[in-house]
N, C-alpha and C positions, 0 to 999 in steps of 0.2 A: 109628296106622295111616293116619289121614287125612293127617297132616303128612308122613308118609313118601311117600304118593302124590303130594302136591303138590310135594315136592322133586324127585321123579323127573320129573314133568312139566316143571319148570323146566329140568332138565338137558337133557331132550329138546329143549325150545324153544331153549336156547342152542346146541345142536349144529346145529339147523336154521338158526338165524341165522348161525352161523359158516360153515356150508356155503353159504348164500346169498351171504355176503360173498366167500367164496373163488371161487364161481362168477362173480360180478361182476368180481372181480379178474382171473380167468383170461380172461374175455371181453374185458376192457379190454386185457390183454397181447396177445391174439390180434389185436384191432383195430389196436393200435399196430404189431404185426409186419407185418400186411397193408399198412398205410399206408407203412411204411418200405420194404417190398419194392417197392411201386409206385413210390416216389420213386427208389429205386436203379435200377429198370428204366427210368424216364424218363431219368435221367442217363446210363444206359448206351446210350441211343439216340444221345446226343451224344458220349460218350467211352467207347469199348469197354473193358470191364474187363480184357480181355487185352492192351490196348495195341496191337493189330495195326492196320496201316494198309491199307485196302482196295487190292488190286491191287499191293501193294508187297512184295517179298521182300528178305530181308537175312540176312547171316551174318557172323560175326567169325572171323578166322583170323590168328594172329600179331599181335594188337593192331590189325589193319586191319578197318574196318567196310566191308563191301560192300553197297551198296543198289541195287536194280534194280527194274524193273517198268514199269507204265503209269501215266500221269496225273501227279498232283501230290504233292509232299510237303507236307502241310497246315501252316497256321500253328500254332505250338506255343502253346497257351493254358493258362492256369492250370487244373490238374486233369487235363490230358492226360498219359497215361502212354506214354512212348516204349517200343517193344518191346524196345529194347536199353538200357533205362534203367539197369540194374544194372551195365552194362559201360562207362558213359560215362567214368569216371575212368581207364580203361586204354587208350582208343582214341587211337592216335598218327597215324592216317591214315584218311581217308574217301574211298572210290571210288564215284562215282555213275554208273550205266550204265543201259542199257535205253532206255525212251522217257519218261523223267521230264522234264517241261518247266518245272516251277516248284518252287523250294526255298522253303518257307514261312517266315514270320516266326519268328525265334529257334529254328529247327529244330536247328541245330548250335551254339548259343551256349553259352559257358561250359564248354567241354571242357578240363580242366586240362592234358592231355597232348598235345592235337592239334597236329601240326606241318605236315601237308601235306594238301591237298584236290585231287582229280582229278575233273573233271566230264566226263561223256560229251557227245557232240556234240548231244544233244537238248535240253539245258538252255537255256531262253530267258530266264527271269526269276529273279532272286535277290531275295527279299523283305527287308523291313526287319529289321535286326539278326540276319540268318540265321546269321552266324558271329561275332557280337559277343562281345568279351571272351575270345577265345582267345589268351591272352598269348604262347604258344609257337608260334602259327601263323606260319610264315615263307614258305611256298610255296603258290601257287594255280595250277593248270592250268585255265584258263577254257575253257568250251565255245565253239567257233567260231560257234555259233548264238546266242550270248548277245545279248539286245536291251536289257535294263534291269538296273541294279543299284540297289536302293532304299536309302533313308536308313539310315545307320549299319550297313549290311550287314557290313562288315569293321572296324568301329570298335574301337579299343583292342585291336588284334591286333599280332603281332610281324612283320608283313609288311615285307620289305626291297625287293622289286622287283616292280613291277606293269606288265604290258603288256596293255592292254585290247584285246579283239578288235575287228575292223573296224567292226561296226555297233552297238557298245554305246553306250548312253546312261546317264548317272548321274543319280540324283535325290537331292537333299539332300546330305549329306556322308558318302558311303559309307566313306571311309577316315579319318574323324575320329579323332584321338588315336593314329594309327599313328606312334609316335615313332621307330621304327627304319627307316622308309621312306627309301630312298636314291635310288630311281629310279622314275619313272612316265612311261609313254608314252601319249599320248592318241590315239585313232583319228580317222579322217576324219569320223565321225559327230558328233564333238563340235567344233562350230565356234565356240562361245562359251565363254570360260573360266569363266563363272559357273556352276560345278557345285556350289558350296557357298555358304552365306551366310557373313558375316564371323564368325558365332559357330560355324560348323561348317566348319572349313577342312581341307584337306589340310595336314598339319603336318610340319615338318622334312624337306622335300625337299632333297636335295643336288643333284639334277638333275631338271628338269621338261622333258619334250620335248613341245612343242605339235605338233598335226597340221599338215602343210604346207598344209592348206586352211582353217585357223582364220581366221575373218574378224572376230572381235570379242574384245577384251580388256576385260572388264566391270569395273565399279567394285569395289574392295576384294577382288578375288579372287586375282590373281597375288601381290599383296603379302602375303596371308595365309599363303602358303606360305613357309617359312623357307629360302630359297635364296640363293646368292651370285652366280648369274648366270642370265640368261635370253636365249634366242635367239628373236627375234620374226620369224616368216616373212613374206615379202613378200605373202602372201595377205591379211594383216590390213588391214581398211579402216576400222576404228573403234577408237580407244583412248579409253575413257570417263574421266570425271573420277575422280581418285584411283585409277586402275587399279592402281598399284603401291603403294598405301598399305599399311603394315604394321600389323597389330593383334596384337601379341604376346600369347600366353596367359600366359606368365611370363617373367621377365627372362632366365633362363639359356638359354632356347630361341632367343633372338634371334641371327640371323646376317645382318648387313646385306647387302642386295643391292649388289654392287660393279660388275658389268659387265652391260650390256644390249647385245645385238647387234641392229642394225637392218639390213634388207636392201632398203629401198625405193629405187627410182630417184628422180631429182629430180622427175619428173612425178608419180609415186605419192605422194611426200612432200607435194606441193602439193594433190593431189586427195583425200587422206585426210580423214576426219572425226575431228578431235581435240577432246576435251572441253576447255573453257577452263582447267581445272586438272588436266590429265591426269597431270602428274608430281608432283602434291601427295603429300608423304610420303616422297619420295626425298631422301636427304641429298646436297646438291649438291656438297659438298667430298669425297665418297667415290665416288659413281657415275661410271663412265666409259662413254660410248656408243661402240661400235665400229661404224663405218659403211663403206659400199662405197668402194673406192679411187677417189680423184679427186673425192669429194663432200663433203669436210670443210667447205669454205666454205658450201655450200648448206645443210648440216645446222646449222652454227653460226648462220647467218642465220635459219633457221626455228625451231630449238629455243631458242636463247639470246636472240636479239633479239626475235623475235615474241612469245614467251611470258615474256620477262624472267627467264629462268633463267641459271644460270652453270655448266653442266655441262662436264666435260672431254670433248672429242670427238676421237677418234683414228680414222685410217683403217685398214681391214683390210689385212693383208699380201697377200691374194689379189685 
């Protein structure tokens, strides 16, 4: 009887020990749950779990994303959930309206079906990589109020024609890697051609239209664009060293510049600031300079004899 009593006591003790362990485990689980809840809550202060953007409304109809509201479209950071996240692969057009002033970094990057973007008149700034890597994107309707386009904003897209608004400035290489680009027109606000570095060029231009108030052709910038002719307005007052130097990204993309139109009077020709090696990089047996009628001798004296070049110089028909 005594042994039986001791065995019962041991069983009761084991049950108490197990209960104590289970209570400790439960307490630990509750503690972890509370900590995890607090962590999620802290993260949700930065990234709303719903993915909604304050003061921004949106809806999708017939594969067109309509975004409107007040303020900014924020930078798209890792962990951010776009409210239209599950529809991205089906969006073929984006229409931005209302009073949105800023399109944040990478906000519309990597949309596989996106072909066209329309911006309301309120948009003033386009952030870095905002539309990066939209391979099918061909058309952009810019805001008339647009002030800045930041680095790589439209890089690696399928754009073919770009007409920048009147007061727009570009930072870095916003159209880097746009291999389908055929035409770009620069506004009066861009007076220096150095909108890119030699490593971030506008690529494969068939036609580049400089603003009629352009005053500087900077080093390594015009030549980075793969174009076959260039029209230099008579507003230009400085052509820097290696202004036309070509730095091809790969051999198949090279298309030698063949014709350069110059519109300077003889007085402007003499008064301009030319870098000592301004034509470095141009193939002298290929490039032809087209100059104003009656000024062929003045240009030959200045270009070929003063700088020891041997370019073909022809007079314009007009």
